[in-house]
Structures are given as C-alpha cells and as structure tokens.
N, C-alpha and C positions, 0 to 999 in steps of 0.2 A: 377438530382435535378432540379425541376422547380423553376422559380423565386418566391421568397416569401416563399418557403418551407424550413423548418429547416433541416439542415444536419442530416443524420442518426447518432445516437450515436454509439460509438465503443462498448459500453456495455449497454444492456437493461435488467433490472431485474424487473420482474412483479410477484406479488403474491408469493414471495419466503417464504417458511416455512422450518424450519430445526429442527432436534431433536438430542440430545445427550443422550444416555442411556435412551431413552423413554421420556425425558423431552424436551418440546418445548423451543428453545432458540432464534428462529427467527420466527416472525409471520407476514405474509402477507406484506413483505417488497417489495416496488417498487421504483425504481429510475433509472436514466440513467447517463452515463459518456460520455462526449463529446470526440471528436476525438483529441483534443489538451488540453494541460495544466494539472493541478493537481486538482483533486476533493477530498476534505477531508471528511472522514467518522468519525463523532464525536459522543460523548455521554459520560455519566458517566461510571465509571468502572462497568463491568458486565452487560451491556445493550445489548450485542450481536454483537459488532463490529467485533471481531475476528471470531466469529461464522458465520457472514455474509460472510466474505472473504473465510472461509473454505467451506461454502455451495456453493459459486459460482463455485469453482473448484471441488466440489464433495468429499471433504475430510470427510464430515459428511452427514448423511441421510438428503435429502431435496426433496422438490417438488416445482413446479412453473416454471416460464420461466426464462432461462438464455440464452440471445442472444448475441453472439459475432460477431461484424461486419456484422450483418444481418442474421446470421446463428444460429439456435437453437442448443445448445450444452448440455442442462441439462440431456440428456439421455446418454451422452458419459462418459466413465471412466476418471478419473483424468488425466492419462498420455496423453490421446488424446486431452483433453482440453489444457493442457500445450503445446503440440506439435502444436496445431492450432494457437499459438501465444500469450500465457499468461505467463508472467514472474512473479514469486511468491517469495517474500522476507518474510519469516515467522517471527512471533514474537520470540524473544529470539535466533535469528540467526540460530541455528540448523546446525552449520558446522560439518563436519566429523572430530572430534577432533584428531583422530589417523592417519589422512592423512595429507600430506603437503598442503601448500597453492596451489601449482601448481596442485596437484592431485585433490583437491576440485574443482578447476576451470575446469580441463579436464573432470571431471565427469558431469559437468553442460552443456557441449557443445552438442548442438543438431543440429546446422546448419553445412552445408558443409564448410562454411567459417566463423568461429566464429570471433567476433569483438575483437580480441586480442589487436589491436593497441589502440582502444578506451579505453579498460580496463587499459592498461598500462599508458595511458595519464591521466585518472581519478584517478588511484590508484598507483602512482609510488612507494609508500612504500611497496605494496604487491609484486611488481616485485623484490625488494631487499630481501624480505622474502619468496621467492617462495619455498625454500627448508625447511622452518620451519614448524613444526607440528602445525596445526591450533588450537589445544587445548591449546597451550602455548601462543597464542596471547592475547593481552588485549581485553576487551569487544568492544572497538571502532574498533580495527583492525579486529575482527571477524565480526563486522557489515559490514565493508568494503568488506570482503570476500563474505558475503551473498549478498550484492548489486552487486558486480562484477559478481557473478554467473548468476544473472538475466540479466545483461547488456551484457553478452557475446553473447547472441542470439538476432536476430531481432524479436521483439515482437509487437503485436498489442496493448497491454496494460500491465502495471505493476501493480501488487497488492502488496502493501508494508505495512506491519503490524508493527507498533510501532518501527520505525527505530532508534529513539533517546532514547529509554527506558534505564535508568540506566547509561547513558553516561555523562561524564564531559562536561561542557559548551563549551570548545574549540572543542571537538569532535562533539558535537551537531551541531556547526556551520559548520564543515567540511561535515558532513552528509547532512545538508540542502543545502549546495553549490552543492554537488554531485547530489542530487535530482533535483535541479533547472537545472543543465546541462542535466541530463537525460530527463527531461520533454520537452526539446527543440526538441527531436526526437520521443518521445513516450508518450502517455497519461498515467497518473498515478492515481490510486485510493489509497489514503493514509489514513491509520488509524494512528492518532497521538494525543498524550495527551498534548504535549507542544503547547499551543496556540500561542506563539510567532513564532514558526516555521510555524504553519498553516497560520498565518497572513502574513508571509514572502512569502509563496509558493503558497497557494491555491487560485484558482479562484472561485470554487464552493464549497458548503458544503451540506452534507446530515447528519442530526442529528437523532440518534436513542434514544429511551427510552423504556425500557421494551420489547426489541426485535422488536419494530415497528418504522417506520419512522414518526417523528413528525415535521420535518421542512426540507425544501430544499430551496436553493437560493444562492445568492452571498455570498461568504465567508466573505468578509470585512463588508458587510452590517450586517451580523449576528453577527460578533465579535464586531462591533461598537454599537450594541444594548445591553446595559448592563442589562436591564430588562429581555431580552430574554435569554441571556447567563446565568444569575442567575437562571432563572426558569428551563432551560433545561440541564445546565451543573453544576449548583451549584457553579459557579465561577464568580467573578466580573472581568470584563476586563477593568475597568476604571484605575486601577493602576497595576494590576498583570502582564499584558503583558510585560511591560518594566522593572518592578522591580523584578519579580520572575520567569519570563518565562511562567507564567500562566499554570502550569502543573496541569492537572486534577487528 
C-alpha cells in the first residue's frame, strides 16, 4: 500500500443483485467492509438485509462482484466461500437441535487447529452444557452456540445476522459483549435491529431501502442524525436508544 492510499477492504460488494423464487430482493448493492471493526447493515424490516448476507455467500441466486480480501469469489459455491475464510451466523440460530452442543461445535470445525480455548473462554456456559441437546437450550444459549461455531475457525470476516433477535435484555448485553471481543480479531458485517447495540458496537453503517443502498458512513454520525434515521429507518433515536433499545 502506497502512502495516502486507503487500505484494501476485506469485503467489496459491487453491483450485487439477488433473486428468490424469481423475485428481485437485492438491487445493484455496492459497499465495502474494512479490515477491522464492525460494520452494521441497517434498514427497515424486509428491505433485503438478510438477502444481502445470503447473496454474498451464494445461498440465493445472485450476480455482481463479491470480492474477499482482493479475490473474486462470486462464482464459487457456498462451501468454498466459507472455507476461504467467511464465518456465517444465520438469523434464527439454526443449530442442529438433535445434536449435543459439543457435536454442533465439532461439525463446525474446518481448521486443523480449531480455536477451542477461545470458545471456552468466551462461552464457559457452553462448556458446562457440552453434552446437552442443542434443541433444549434457551434462545440465548442457542445464539451462543451459533456464534461459537463461527468463532471456532480463523476467519477473514464474520457475517452475523440478527444475533439479538428475540433475546432478553440481559442476554442481548452478553451477545453484544461477545461480538465486541470477537471484533478485536476479525472484522464483522452485522445485521442488527437493536440500535442501542449498533451504537455500542459499530464503526460504520450501510443502510438499505427497497433492496438498494441508500446511505453509507460513520455509524454514530448516522444514528445521531434523527431526521435521517426517521426517514430511512422510521425510528427516532433522540429517546429510543436508551429508553427502548431502539429496536426496528
């Protein structure tokens, strides 16, 4: 990198289009994710945030540029994209309910030396429940399993979709703390409805509306602009962030 040149982003999306059952859900989306910190992908319900995440890793039909650490991967199948260094934490956890916690984690291991010690330090409760069926865990515990599966491996980026959805405030705080710790070692693209969590964690923000990018920039600058958040998210952040968690 020459002096004055911006560092190459870890993820570059350009002209991304995606379809589900013939219906376009992502339209000409372009943005970048830097090599450090957390970038929030924001927008009202149903605007294409989850579809964008799924399109990046090829879970739905898509076209456009998906560049990971300088390498084009949009023509690769999902499993190769994941193996190239993408950790994915899906919406609604999607744990293997009839397998134990330990079995869920072992299935996620793709590195020769998985980071078991890190997972044990971040999720001590899971260690104590290693023999428990994942389907019998609480929603918060299942979310921890989902996060732990991604963090077991050394990744270039984490794609985390709605990690606090449906969780009690105490568990939301624990999930946010875990994401903050994870972001010290790996950049994260985070879909999150709770604007208090976004305010706490995110450095950058990408805002979608109708499947298109309508705003990019500093996350706090965006959240502190009540007129902009009202227009793009339909939420006032003057009182909601500290009173109600500003959930979209």
